[in-house]
DOVOFI-990189 format. One record per residue (C-alpha): x, y, z. Coordinates in Angstrom, 1 decimal. Example, Ala and Ser with C-alpha at 12.3 -4.5 7.8 and 13.67 -1.06 7.14 Angstrom:
residues 2
       x       y       z
    12.3    -4.5     7.8
    13.7    -1.1     7.1
//
This chain:
residues 814
       x       y       z
   -48.1   -24.8    -2.1
   -44.3   -23.3    -3.0
   -43.4   -19.7    -1.2
   -44.3   -16.5    -3.3
   -41.2   -15.0    -2.0
   -37.5   -15.6    -0.6
   -35.1   -14.1     1.9
   -31.6   -12.8     0.9
   -29.0   -12.0     3.3
   -26.8    -9.2     1.4
   -23.7    -7.0     2.2
   -22.7    -3.5     1.1
   -19.1    -3.6     0.0
   -17.7    -0.9     1.4
   -20.2     0.1     4.0
   -18.2     1.1     7.6
   -21.2    -1.5     9.4
   -20.1    -5.0    10.9
   -23.4    -6.0    10.5
   -25.1    -8.0     7.1
   -28.3    -7.7     6.4
   -31.9    -9.6     5.0
   -34.6    -8.1     2.6
   -37.5    -9.9     1.0
   -37.6   -10.6    -2.6
   -40.7   -10.8    -4.7
   -42.0   -13.8    -6.5
   -40.7   -12.4   -10.0
   -37.4   -12.3    -9.1
   -37.0   -15.6    -7.1
   -36.4   -17.4   -10.3
   -33.3   -15.0   -11.3
   -31.8   -14.8    -7.7
   -28.1   -16.1    -7.5
   -25.4   -15.5    -4.7
   -22.8   -12.9    -6.2
   -25.3   -10.8    -8.2
   -26.3    -7.1    -7.1
   -29.1    -5.7    -5.8
   -30.3    -2.3    -5.0
   -31.9    -2.0    -1.7
   -32.9     1.0     0.9
   -31.0     1.4     4.3
   -31.1     4.3     6.7
   -32.7     6.7     4.2
   -30.0     5.5     1.0
   -29.9     3.5    -1.5
   -27.0     1.0    -2.2
   -26.4    -1.5    -4.7
   -25.0    -5.0    -2.3
   -23.9    -8.3    -3.3
   -25.9   -11.2    -2.3
   -24.6   -13.4     0.0
   -26.8   -16.1     1.0
   -30.7   -17.4    -0.4
   -32.9   -18.2     2.3
   -36.4   -19.6     3.1
   -36.8   -17.7     6.2
   -35.3   -15.4     8.6
   -34.8   -15.3    11.8
   -35.8   -11.7    12.3
   -39.5   -10.7    12.5
   -40.8   -10.9     9.1
   -43.0    -7.6     9.3
   -39.7    -5.9     9.9
   -38.1    -6.2     6.7
   -37.8    -4.3     4.2
   -37.6    -5.2    -0.5
   -35.4    -5.5    -2.6
   -35.6    -2.2    -5.0
   -34.1    -4.0    -7.8
   -32.6    -7.2    -8.9
   -30.0    -6.3   -11.4
   -29.8    -8.7   -14.1
   -26.3    -9.3   -15.1
   -24.8   -12.4   -14.2
   -23.1   -12.6   -11.0
   -20.6    -9.8   -10.0
   -18.4   -12.3    -7.8
   -17.5   -16.0    -8.4
   -18.5   -18.3    -5.4
   -14.8   -19.1    -5.1
   -14.4   -14.9    -4.8
   -17.6   -14.5    -2.3
   -15.8   -17.2     0.0
   -12.3   -15.9     0.0
   -14.1   -12.4     1.0
   -15.6   -14.3     4.1
   -12.5   -16.0     4.8
   -10.6   -12.6     5.1
   -13.2   -10.8     7.3
   -13.4   -13.8     9.9
    -8.9   -14.1     9.4
    -8.7   -10.3    10.1
   -11.2    -9.4    12.3
   -13.9    -7.5     9.9
   -16.6    -7.2     8.6
   -17.7    -8.9     5.1
   -18.8    -5.6     4.0
   -14.9    -3.8     4.0
   -13.4    -6.8     2.7
   -15.6    -6.8    -0.2
   -14.9    -3.4    -1.2
   -11.3    -5.2    -2.2
   -12.5    -7.2    -4.5
   -15.1    -5.1    -6.5
   -13.7    -1.1    -8.7
   -15.2     1.7    -7.0
   -17.2     2.5    -9.6
   -19.0    -0.7    -9.8
   -20.8    -0.5    -6.6
   -22.8     2.4    -6.1
   -24.5     4.3    -3.4
   -27.3     7.1    -3.8
   -26.9    10.1    -2.9
   -28.7    13.1    -1.8
   -30.3    16.0    -4.1
   -31.4    19.0    -3.0
   -34.1    20.9    -4.9
   -35.5    24.1    -4.8
   -39.4    24.0    -5.3
   -40.3    27.6    -4.0
   -40.3    31.0    -6.1
   -38.3    33.7    -5.7
   -40.1    35.9    -4.6
   -42.2    33.8    -2.3
   -39.5    32.4    -0.6
   -37.2    35.9     0.1
   -40.7    37.2     2.0
   -40.7    34.1     4.3
   -36.8    34.3     4.8
   -36.1    38.1     5.4
   -35.4    38.2     9.2
   -33.2    34.8     8.3
   -31.5    36.6     5.7
   -30.7    39.6     7.6
   -29.5    37.5    11.1
   -26.9    35.5     8.3
   -26.1    36.1     5.5
   -25.1    31.9     4.2
   -29.0    31.9     3.8
   -28.4    34.3     1.0
   -25.6    32.2    -0.3
   -27.2    29.4    -0.5
   -30.4    30.0    -2.1
   -28.6    32.2    -4.7
   -26.8    28.5    -4.9
   -29.8    27.0    -5.4
   -31.7    29.5    -7.6
   -28.8    29.1   -10.2
   -28.3    25.6   -10.1
   -32.4    24.4    -9.1
   -30.2    20.9    -7.6
   -27.3    20.5    -5.9
   -25.2    17.7    -4.5
   -25.4    17.8    -0.6
   -21.4    16.9    -0.8
   -21.5    19.9    -2.9
   -22.9    22.0    -0.4
   -21.0    20.7     2.4
   -17.4    22.1     0.5
   -18.8    25.0     0.0
   -20.4    25.9     3.7
   -17.9    23.8     5.1
   -17.4    25.8     8.7
   -21.1    26.2     8.6
   -23.9    23.8     9.8
   -25.4    23.6     6.7
   -28.1    20.1     8.1
   -29.8    22.7    10.3
   -30.3    25.7     7.4
   -31.1    22.5     5.1
   -33.5    21.3     7.6
   -35.2    25.0     8.2
   -35.8    25.4     4.7
   -37.4    22.3     4.5
   -39.9    22.6     6.8
   -41.0    25.6     5.3
   -41.4    23.8     2.2
   -38.9    25.9     0.0
   -36.8    22.9    -1.0
   -36.9    18.7    -1.2
   -35.1    16.5    -0.8
   -34.4    13.2    -2.9
   -31.8    10.4    -3.6
   -30.3     9.9    -6.4
   -27.5     7.1    -8.2
   -24.5     9.3    -9.4
   -24.1     7.8   -13.0
   -20.3     7.5   -13.3
   -18.5     7.0   -17.0
   -16.5     4.4   -17.0
   -13.7     6.5   -19.1
   -14.5     9.7   -18.1
   -12.9    11.0   -14.3
   -12.3    14.1   -13.0
    -8.7    15.3   -12.8
    -6.9    18.5   -11.8
    -5.7    21.3   -13.6
    -4.5    24.6   -13.1
    -7.0    27.5   -13.7
    -5.0    29.9   -17.2
    -4.7    32.5   -14.4
    -3.3    30.7   -11.6
    -0.1    32.7   -10.9
    -2.3    35.8   -10.3
    -4.4    34.1    -8.0
    -1.0    32.5    -6.1
     0.1    36.2    -5.7
    -3.6    36.7    -3.9
    -3.2    34.2    -1.7
    -0.9    32.9     1.3
     0.4    29.2     0.1
     1.5    27.2     2.3
     4.6    24.9     1.9
     2.2    21.8     1.5
     0.5    24.2    -1.1
     3.5    25.1    -3.1
     4.2    21.0    -3.3
     0.4    20.6    -4.8
     0.8    23.3    -7.0
     4.7    22.1    -8.2
     2.7    18.2    -8.5
     0.1    19.2   -11.1
     2.4    21.7   -12.6
     4.8    18.8   -14.1
     1.5    16.8   -14.5
    -0.9    18.7   -15.4
    -4.7    17.1   -16.0
    -3.0    13.8   -15.2
    -3.4    12.4   -11.7
    -7.2    12.9    -9.5
    -7.2    14.5    -6.8
    -7.1    11.5    -4.5
    -3.8    10.5    -6.3
    -2.3    13.9    -5.2
    -3.4    13.6    -1.6
    -1.4    10.0    -1.6
     1.7    11.4    -4.0
     2.0    14.6    -1.8
     1.4    12.6     1.3
    -1.6    15.5     2.9
    -5.3    15.6     3.6
    -7.7    16.8     1.5
    -8.1    20.3     2.8
    -5.0    21.9     1.5
    -6.3    20.6    -2.1
    -9.7    21.6    -1.6
    -8.2    25.6    -0.8
    -6.6    26.0    -4.0
    -9.9    24.7    -5.8
   -11.9    27.4    -3.8
    -9.3    29.9    -5.2
    -9.2    29.6    -8.0
    -5.5    28.0    -8.4
    -6.6    24.4    -9.9
   -10.1    23.6   -11.2
   -11.6    20.3   -12.2
   -12.1    18.8   -15.4
   -14.0    15.5   -16.8
   -11.5    13.8   -19.2
   -11.8    10.3   -21.0
    -9.3     8.3   -20.9
    -7.5     4.7   -21.7
    -5.1     3.4   -19.5
    -2.3     2.4   -21.3
     1.1     0.0   -19.9
     4.2     2.4   -20.3
     6.7     2.4   -22.2
     9.2     4.8   -20.6
    11.0     1.7   -19.7
    12.0    -0.8   -22.7
    13.6    -4.0   -22.3
    14.9    -6.1   -25.1
    13.6   -10.1   -25.2
    16.4   -12.7   -25.2
    16.6   -16.0   -25.7
    17.0   -17.6   -22.5
    18.5   -21.4   -22.1
    17.2   -22.7   -19.1
    19.8   -25.0   -17.1
    19.3   -27.7   -15.2
    18.2   -26.3   -11.8
    15.7   -24.2   -14.0
    14.2   -26.9   -16.2
    13.5   -29.2   -12.9
    12.1   -26.5   -11.2
     9.8   -25.9   -14.4
     8.9   -29.5   -15.1
     7.6   -29.8   -11.2
     5.5   -27.1   -11.6
     4.3   -28.3   -14.9
     3.4   -31.0   -13.5
     1.3   -29.8   -11.2
    -0.6   -27.2   -13.4
    -1.7   -30.5   -15.7
    -2.8   -31.8   -12.8
    -5.2   -29.1   -12.1
    -5.2   -29.3    -8.2
    -4.0   -27.1    -5.4
    -0.6   -27.2    -5.2
     2.4   -24.9    -3.7
     5.9   -24.3    -4.6
     8.6   -22.3    -2.5
    10.9   -21.0    -5.4
    13.9   -20.2    -3.0
    16.9   -19.1    -5.5
    19.6   -17.1    -5.6
    19.6   -13.4    -6.7
    20.1   -13.7   -10.6
    19.1   -17.4   -10.9
    16.8   -16.9   -13.2
    12.9   -17.1   -11.5
    11.4   -14.2   -13.1
    11.9   -16.7   -16.8
    10.6   -20.0   -14.9
     7.5   -17.4   -14.2
     7.2   -16.7   -17.6
     7.2   -20.2   -18.9
     5.1   -21.5   -16.1
     2.7   -18.8   -17.0
     3.3   -19.6   -21.2
     1.8   -23.1   -20.2
    -1.6   -21.8   -18.5
    -2.7   -19.2   -21.4
    -1.9   -22.1   -24.4
    -4.3   -24.0   -22.3
    -6.5   -21.1   -22.5
    -6.0   -20.9   -18.3
    -5.7   -17.5   -16.4
    -2.4   -16.0   -14.1
    -2.2   -13.7   -11.7
     1.6   -12.6   -11.3
     1.7   -10.1    -8.0
     4.7    -8.1    -7.6
     6.2    -5.9    -4.1
     4.8    -2.4    -5.8
     4.2    -1.9    -9.5
     5.5     1.6    -9.5
     8.9    -0.2    -8.8
     8.7    -2.7   -10.6
     8.7    -0.9   -14.3
    12.0    -4.0   -15.5
     8.7    -7.0   -14.7
     6.4    -4.9   -16.4
     8.5    -4.2   -19.9
     9.4    -8.3   -19.4
     5.7    -9.1   -19.7
     4.9    -6.4   -21.9
     7.5    -7.8   -24.3
     6.7   -11.9   -23.4
     2.5   -11.5   -23.8
     2.0    -8.2   -25.5
    -1.8    -7.3   -24.9
    -2.9   -10.3   -22.9
    -1.2    -8.2   -19.9
    -3.9    -6.3   -17.3
    -1.9    -4.1   -15.0
    -3.8    -3.9   -11.3
    -2.0    -1.1    -8.9
    -3.2     1.5    -6.2
    -2.0     4.3    -8.6
    -4.6     4.0   -11.5
    -7.5     6.6   -11.3
   -11.1     4.8   -10.7
   -11.6     5.0   -14.3
    -9.0     2.9   -15.3
    -9.0     0.6   -12.5
   -12.6    -0.2   -13.5
   -11.4    -0.7   -17.1
    -9.0    -3.2   -16.4
   -11.1    -5.1   -13.7
   -13.9    -5.0   -16.9
   -11.4    -6.4   -19.2
   -10.6    -9.0   -17.1
   -14.2    -9.6   -16.1
   -14.8   -10.4   -19.6
   -11.8   -12.5   -20.4
   -10.2    -9.8   -23.0
    -7.2   -10.5   -20.4
    -5.2   -13.6   -19.4
    -2.5   -12.1   -17.3
    -2.8    -9.6   -14.7
     0.3    -8.0   -13.2
     0.0    -6.3    -9.9
     0.8    -5.3    -6.3
    -1.4    -7.1    -3.4
    -4.6    -5.3    -4.7
    -4.5    -7.9    -7.8
    -4.8   -11.0    -6.0
    -8.4   -10.0    -5.9
    -9.0   -10.2    -9.9
   -12.4   -11.3   -11.2
   -10.8   -14.3   -13.4
   -13.4   -17.3   -13.5
   -10.8   -19.7   -15.0
    -7.5   -19.1   -12.4
    -4.4   -21.6   -13.0
    -1.8   -20.2   -11.6
    -0.5   -17.9    -9.0
     2.9   -16.3    -8.5
     4.1   -14.2    -5.7
     7.3   -12.6    -6.5
     9.7   -11.6    -3.7
     7.6   -13.1    -1.2
     9.8   -11.9     2.1
     8.5    -8.2     1.2
     6.8    -6.3     3.6
     4.6    -4.2     0.7
     2.6    -8.0     0.7
     0.9    -6.6     4.2
    -2.0    -3.8     4.3
    -0.9    -0.8     6.7
    -5.5    -0.5     7.5
    -7.8    -2.5     8.5
    -8.5    -5.4     7.2
    -4.6    -5.9     8.2
    -4.3    -8.6     5.2
    -1.0   -10.1     3.6
    -1.6   -10.6    -0.2
     0.7   -13.8    -0.1
    -1.2   -15.2     2.6
    -4.2   -14.2     0.7
    -2.5   -15.8    -2.4
    -1.8   -19.4    -1.2
    -5.7   -19.4     0.3
    -7.3   -18.6    -3.5
    -5.2   -21.1    -4.6
    -6.3   -23.1    -2.3
   -10.1   -22.2    -3.2
    -9.9   -21.9    -7.1
    -7.5   -25.2    -7.3
    -5.0   -23.8    -8.8
    -0.6   -24.1    -8.4
     0.6   -20.9    -6.6
     4.3   -20.2    -6.6
     5.9   -18.6    -3.9
     9.5   -17.0    -5.2
    12.7   -15.2    -3.6
    16.0   -14.6    -2.9
    15.2   -14.8     0.9
    12.2   -16.4     1.7
    10.5   -15.4     5.4
    11.0   -17.7     7.8
     7.3   -18.9     8.2
     7.6   -19.6     4.2
    11.0   -21.6     4.5
     9.4   -23.5     7.5
     6.6   -24.4     6.0
     8.4   -25.9     3.0
    11.8   -27.0     4.2
    10.0   -28.6     7.6
     6.5   -28.2     8.0
     6.4   -30.1     4.0
     3.5   -27.7     3.4
     5.0   -26.5     0.0
     7.1   -28.1    -2.0
    10.7   -26.6    -2.4
    12.6   -25.9    -5.2
    15.9   -24.5    -5.1
    17.8   -22.3    -7.9
    21.4   -22.4    -6.2
    23.3   -20.8    -9.3
    23.1   -17.7   -11.8
    21.5   -18.7   -14.9
    24.0   -16.9   -16.5
    26.9   -19.0   -16.0
    29.5   -15.9   -16.5
    28.0   -14.5   -13.8
    29.7   -15.1   -10.4
    28.5   -13.9    -6.9
    29.6   -10.6    -5.6
    32.8   -10.9    -3.5
    31.3    -9.3    -0.2
    33.6    -7.3     2.5
    32.0    -6.5     5.9
    33.5    -3.3     6.3
    33.6    -2.4    11.1
    33.9     1.2    10.0
    33.6     2.4    14.6
    37.3     2.9    14.0
    37.4     5.2    11.0
    34.3     7.0    12.7
    36.0     8.0    15.3
    38.7     9.3    13.6
    37.0    11.5    11.2
    35.1    14.6    12.1
    32.4    13.9     8.6
    32.5     9.8     8.5
    30.3     8.7     5.3
    32.6     6.9     3.3
    35.0     3.9     4.9
    38.5     4.2     2.8
    37.6     0.9     1.7
    34.6     2.0    -0.7
    35.6     5.3    -1.6
    38.7     3.1    -3.1
    36.4     0.6    -5.0
    34.2     3.8    -6.4
    36.9     5.1    -7.7
    38.3     2.5    -9.4
    34.6     1.5   -11.1
    34.5     5.1   -12.2
    38.3     5.1   -13.7
    37.0     1.0   -15.6
    33.4     3.5   -16.8
    31.9     0.9   -14.3
    28.5     1.6   -12.4
    27.7     1.8    -8.2
    24.5     1.8    -6.4
    24.8     3.1    -3.2
    22.1     1.9    -0.8
    20.7     3.4     2.6
    17.5     3.1     3.7
    16.7     6.3     5.2
    15.7     9.3     3.3
    16.6    12.3     3.9
    19.6    14.3     4.7
    19.8    13.9     8.6
    17.1    12.5    11.0
    18.3    14.7    13.8
    19.3    18.2    13.6
    20.6    20.9    17.1
    21.3    24.1    17.0
    24.8    25.1    19.0
    23.9    28.7    20.0
    20.6    27.9    21.5
    20.5    24.4    22.0
    17.3    23.4    20.4
    16.5    20.1    19.3
    13.6    20.0    17.2
    10.6    17.2    17.5
     7.1    17.0    15.7
     4.9    18.3    18.4
     1.9    16.0    16.5
     4.7    13.0    17.5
     7.1    13.5    20.1
     9.9    11.9    17.6
    12.8    13.7    15.9
    12.2    15.4    12.6
    14.6    14.9     9.7
    16.1    17.8     7.9
    15.8    17.6     3.5
    18.1    19.3     1.8
    16.2    20.1    -1.4
    13.4    21.8     0.4
    15.4    23.0     3.4
    12.9    21.8     5.9
    12.3    19.8     8.7
    10.2    17.8     8.5
     8.2    14.5    10.4
     8.3    11.0     8.5
     4.6    10.1    10.6
     2.4    13.0    10.3
     4.0    15.3     7.3
     4.3    18.4    10.1
     6.4    20.6     8.4
     9.4    23.4     9.4
    10.7    24.9     6.8
    14.3    26.6     7.9
    16.3    28.3     4.8
    19.1    26.7     6.6
    19.1    28.6     9.7
    17.5    27.3    13.5
    13.9    27.9    13.5
    14.0    29.1    17.1
    17.2    31.6    17.3
    17.6    31.8    13.6
    21.4    30.9    14.4
    23.5    29.1    11.6
    25.2    27.3    13.9
    23.4    23.8    12.8
    24.7    20.8    13.4
    23.1    17.7    11.1
    23.9    14.5    13.1
    23.4    11.1    11.0
    22.7    10.0     7.0
    19.7     9.8     4.9
    20.2     9.3     0.9
    19.6    13.1     0.3
    23.8    13.3     2.5
    25.3    10.7     0.5
    24.0    12.3    -3.0
    25.2    15.4    -2.3
    28.8    13.6    -0.3
    28.7    11.4    -4.3
    29.1    14.9    -5.8
    31.4    15.9    -4.1
    34.1    13.3    -3.8
    33.5    12.4    -7.6
    32.5    15.3    -9.1
    32.7    14.0   -12.6
    30.2    11.0   -12.1
    26.5    11.5   -12.8
    24.9    10.8    -9.2
    21.3    10.6    -9.6
    19.0     9.5    -5.8
    15.9     7.3    -5.7
    14.0     7.1    -2.4
    10.4     7.8    -1.8
    10.8    11.7    -1.8
    12.2    11.6    -5.7
     9.5     9.2    -6.8
     6.6    11.1    -6.5
     8.0    13.1    -9.5
     5.9    11.4   -12.7
     7.8     8.8   -14.2
    10.7     9.6   -12.3
    11.5     6.2   -11.5
    10.8     4.1   -15.2
    13.4     7.5   -16.2
    15.8     7.3   -14.3
    16.5     3.5   -14.0
    16.2     4.1   -18.3
    18.9     6.3   -17.7
    20.5     3.8   -15.6
    20.1     1.1   -17.8
    21.7     3.3   -21.0
    25.0     4.3   -18.6
    24.0     7.7   -18.4
    23.8     7.6   -14.7
    27.6     6.6   -13.0
    26.4     6.2    -8.9
    22.7     5.6    -7.7
    21.7     6.5    -4.7
    18.8     4.8    -3.3
    16.5     3.5    -0.5
    15.3    -0.4     0.1
    13.7     0.4    -3.5
    17.3    -0.8    -5.1
    16.7    -4.3    -3.2
    13.9    -5.1    -5.5
    15.1    -7.7    -8.8
    16.3    -4.6   -10.5
    19.1    -6.1   -13.0
    22.4    -3.7   -14.8
    24.9    -5.8   -16.1
    27.3    -3.0   -16.2
    26.9    -2.4   -11.9
    30.3    -3.8   -10.2
    30.3    -1.8    -6.9
    27.2    -2.2    -4.3
    27.7     0.0    -1.1
    25.8    -0.8     1.9
    26.0     2.0     4.0
    24.9     1.6     7.1
    24.2    -2.2     7.7
    23.4    -1.5    11.4
    19.9     0.8    10.7
    17.4    -2.2    10.3
    19.5    -4.3    12.8
    18.7    -2.2    15.9
    14.5    -1.9    15.3
    12.6    -3.2    18.5
    11.0    -6.0    16.1
    11.7    -9.5    16.6
    11.9    -9.6    12.8
    14.9    -6.6    13.2
    17.9    -9.8    11.8
    15.9   -10.9     8.9
    15.0    -8.0     7.5
    18.6    -6.9     8.1
    20.0   -10.0     6.1
    17.5   -10.0     3.6
    18.6    -6.0     2.4
    22.1    -6.8     2.7
    21.4    -9.7     0.1
    19.0    -8.2    -2.1
    21.1    -5.4    -2.5
    24.6    -7.4    -3.1
    22.3    -9.3    -5.2
    23.1    -6.1    -8.0
    26.2    -6.4    -8.0
    28.1    -8.8   -11.0
    25.6   -10.0   -12.8
    27.2   -10.4   -16.1
    31.2   -11.4   -17.0
    31.7    -8.3   -14.9
    33.0    -9.3   -11.6
    31.1    -7.8    -8.8
    31.9    -6.5    -5.4
    29.9    -5.5    -2.7
    31.3    -3.2     1.1
    28.7    -3.5     3.9
    29.4    -0.8     6.3
    29.0    -1.4    10.1
    29.2    -1.1    13.5
    28.2    -4.8    14.0
    30.4    -6.9    11.9
    30.0   -10.1    14.1
    26.3    -9.9    14.2
    25.0   -13.1    12.7
    22.9   -11.4    10.4
    25.8    -9.3     8.9
    27.6   -12.4     8.2
    25.2   -14.7     6.8
    24.2   -12.6     4.3
    28.2   -11.5     4.3
    28.6   -15.1     2.6
    25.1   -15.4     1.1
    24.0   -18.4     3.4
    20.9   -18.3     3.8
    20.1   -21.8     5.5
    22.9   -20.8     8.0
    20.9   -17.6     8.8
    17.6   -19.3     8.5
    18.3   -21.9    11.3
    20.2   -19.7    13.4
    17.2   -17.0    13.8
    15.4   -20.1    14.3
    16.7   -21.2    17.2
    16.3   -17.9    18.5
    12.2   -17.9    17.6
    11.8   -20.7    19.4
    13.2   -19.8    22.6
    11.5   -16.4    22.3
     8.0   -18.1    20.9
     7.5   -15.9    17.8
     7.0   -17.5    14.1
     6.5   -19.4    13.3
     6.7   -21.4    16.1
     3.4   -19.3    17.1
     0.4   -17.1    15.4
     0.6   -13.5    16.6
    -2.3   -10.4    17.1
    -1.2    -7.1    17.7
    -3.8    -4.5    18.6
    -3.3    -1.4    19.0
    -5.3     1.6    20.9
    -4.9     4.9    20.1
    -6.6     8.3    21.1
    -6.0    11.6    22.8
    -6.4    10.7    26.2
    -3.3     8.6    27.9
    -5.5     7.6    30.7
    -8.6     6.5    28.5
    -6.2     4.7    25.8
    -4.6     2.9    27.9
    -7.6     2.0    30.5
    -9.4     0.4    27.5
    -6.3    -1.5    26.7
    -6.2    -2.8    30.2
    -9.8    -3.9    30.4
    -9.2    -6.0    27.2
    -6.5    -7.9    28.7
    -9.1    -8.4    31.9
   -11.7    -9.9    29.6
    -8.9   -12.2    27.5
    -7.9   -13.3    30.8
   -11.5   -13.7    32.1
   -12.9   -15.9    29.6
    -9.4   -17.9    30.0
    -8.3   -17.6    27.0
    -5.3   -20.1    26.5
    -2.9   -17.6    24.6
     0.0   -15.7    26.2
    -0.7   -12.3    26.3
     1.5    -9.2    26.7
     1.0    -6.2    27.6
    -0.5    -3.5    27.3
     2.5    -1.5    27.0
     3.1     1.8    25.1
     4.0     1.7    21.1
     7.8     1.3    20.4
     6.0     4.7    18.4
     3.8     5.8    21.7
     2.6     9.5    19.8
     1.4     9.8    16.4
    -0.2    12.6    15.3
    -1.2    13.8    18.4
    -2.4     9.7    19.2
    -1.0     7.7    22.3
    -0.7     4.4    21.2
    -0.8     1.3    23.6
    -0.2    -2.1    22.4
    -1.5    -5.7    23.5
     0.5    -8.7    21.9
    -1.3   -12.5    21.8
     0.8   -15.4    21.2
    -0.5   -18.7    20.2
    -1.3   -21.5    17.8
    -5.4   -21.1    18.2
    -6.5   -17.9    18.2
   -10.4   -18.4    17.6
   -11.4   -17.9    20.8
    -9.4   -14.7    21.3
   -10.6   -13.3    17.4
   -14.4   -13.8    18.9
   -13.5   -11.8    21.5
   -11.6    -8.8    19.6
   -14.3    -8.5    17.4
   -16.8    -8.2    19.8
   -14.8    -5.9    21.8
   -14.0    -3.7    18.7
   -17.9    -3.6    18.4
   -18.2    -2.1    21.9
   -15.5     0.7    21.2
   -17.2     1.9    17.6
   -18.7     4.9    19.8
   -16.0     5.4    22.2
   -13.2     8.2    21.3
   -10.3     5.8    21.5
    -9.8     4.0    18.5
    -8.9    -0.2    18.3
    -6.9    -1.2    15.1
    -6.5    -5.6    15.1
    -3.3    -6.9    13.4
    -3.4   -10.4    12.7
     0.2   -11.7    11.3
     1.7    -8.4    12.0
     4.9    -7.6     9.6
     5.7    -4.2    11.9
     5.7    -4.1    16.0
     6.3    -0.5    15.4
//
């Protein structure tokens, strides 16, 4: 006799729990069951939508303890089997729960949990008599009852925000026990195109005058003033780099307000680019033919497209995509950061029109949901986006492209710390499709996998696509002697002369420094004060524009007005360089030149980056100063001079990838010069002119650098010869942090894990946000046993005050 019930195993996307759960499904729903479908379940007094992972005939748990599902959604599965397999792999490889990994695959609005609603059920005369004594003792009871009387039903989250300094749970329990209120659970109805946005109130200026505004709140107000109604609260928090508290305070005091609006996402047209007719050279043709052949075979194949800057990789991507689209297939194009690559979006829009969907973190929830649903419904064939775009719900995926595959921004910095490039490779394997990794400076691991291990097919582009565009002449400038001769050194004589000549010839200049702000260290010559962050114990960076000292890790801030915060003296010494100082120096030395800065501070203004690049393309800007944003695939024919201001900043970091990063940045930013018939010139200012990373970058010799660095990696047992897991412990008590880190090392050694274990030792940044940090590093070729222990240990630590961050294949050792 056939069973009348089935058991399903489900995951709850986004839930902060590590386990999956089993539920009973009645006979009426058995025929509709499918892996990947959504079910509604009850869990810990709340109702959740969950994803079916497995369908079983029996359970290992006691049958009487299993709950029945509340409902089975009628729709088709929300995720394909391949995407579910990818989520499971992500969970196992990066040592985290599948509940957390599934959250990446779905927009926040597609999977919901219920909210607790409080409803007033007693009459006013009745409850006022009962609560007379309580109200006299605690005014908050009267305020709470007034709210309930006005609204009748209120979300618990609303009450928590309103009474944030009061034990609201105790008050509600008292009222419930007296029969004055009741609780119930309810799903929030969310509209696809509706979302709460932040606006200034009509009388916001009066409200500001009546309260004390912090510097962070000033930034929030300015952001909303410039972009009134364009952002929701989470986007503003991300742009400003603050917590929710200052924003909530401004809303509470009537400076800001939230309103629901309906808005459809449209690709920005601020940056425009004309479609060009391009004839491929022999190298491009050969690369495209090799890729096209594998696409036609309809099976997994991986390519590393190594091409010097300006060699025409993007054109190969677009022609490969066109072949897939013509065959009714689908494509994902990953770029390091969508907000930093307006040229890419413009090119793709010109070529493919409305077939493109864009997925990235700066979309609102409503916009992300709209784009996600268009992809799932087959309305778009191409997704362009940052790392999270790799989870796009395509059903007929034929091609994945990872542009600038060496970029650090493909690595997630929070748990699970996945690498978008590596996830892309595994998804291509699951989907039986082609993947292209492209870069002028591939990671050592990728080039090793192609040139030596033969896991990928290596395609080379050794000459620029435009035959009239020659590689720039790179000059290494040893600045040690000049620095000693000058009190205020910024520009070497060589660089200054080249900038002057370029300006006289109406040509453009890019100046690169990978450090924002005005100066990274400030001293007072009168009282001797040196200013460090009290939360992180690292020097505060001075920012000229806001006259403030700022911590780039926790946003701690001191307003200076150009004077010492301790003794109020003006005798401040600003040591070191940042992009602000270079911008100001350019305006002083070259007053007739139009100088603009692009870095993480300036691009917070809405559309600032796109507008600035458009102006630079139209030659309305002469000198562009910026951080590594400028190294990301920009193509401006009139740029003839590039200055790498201090190449040693990244070279001397305590990270085994420091030389590789330095080589990459110099090579990439040098590639912005000489991209047309105008010859390009690059000046690399450095204290280490003999270092192999700088010498090979100057000669654009990737393979020379690769084999030199490979010898060092092999000697010291670093990737690609081993895999790494970095475990960082953090907490307020250094003693406890060190204890739990040491206990992990002891546990690994007791289990006789056959890996090389380093630490525990204080992290390179030992304190961040008042949290002491200790690091353990595991090296080896087989890390499965170590990962199993890490998962167990993580679960043991969950209730402790010490937190544990597991980073598999770390990209940043600081």
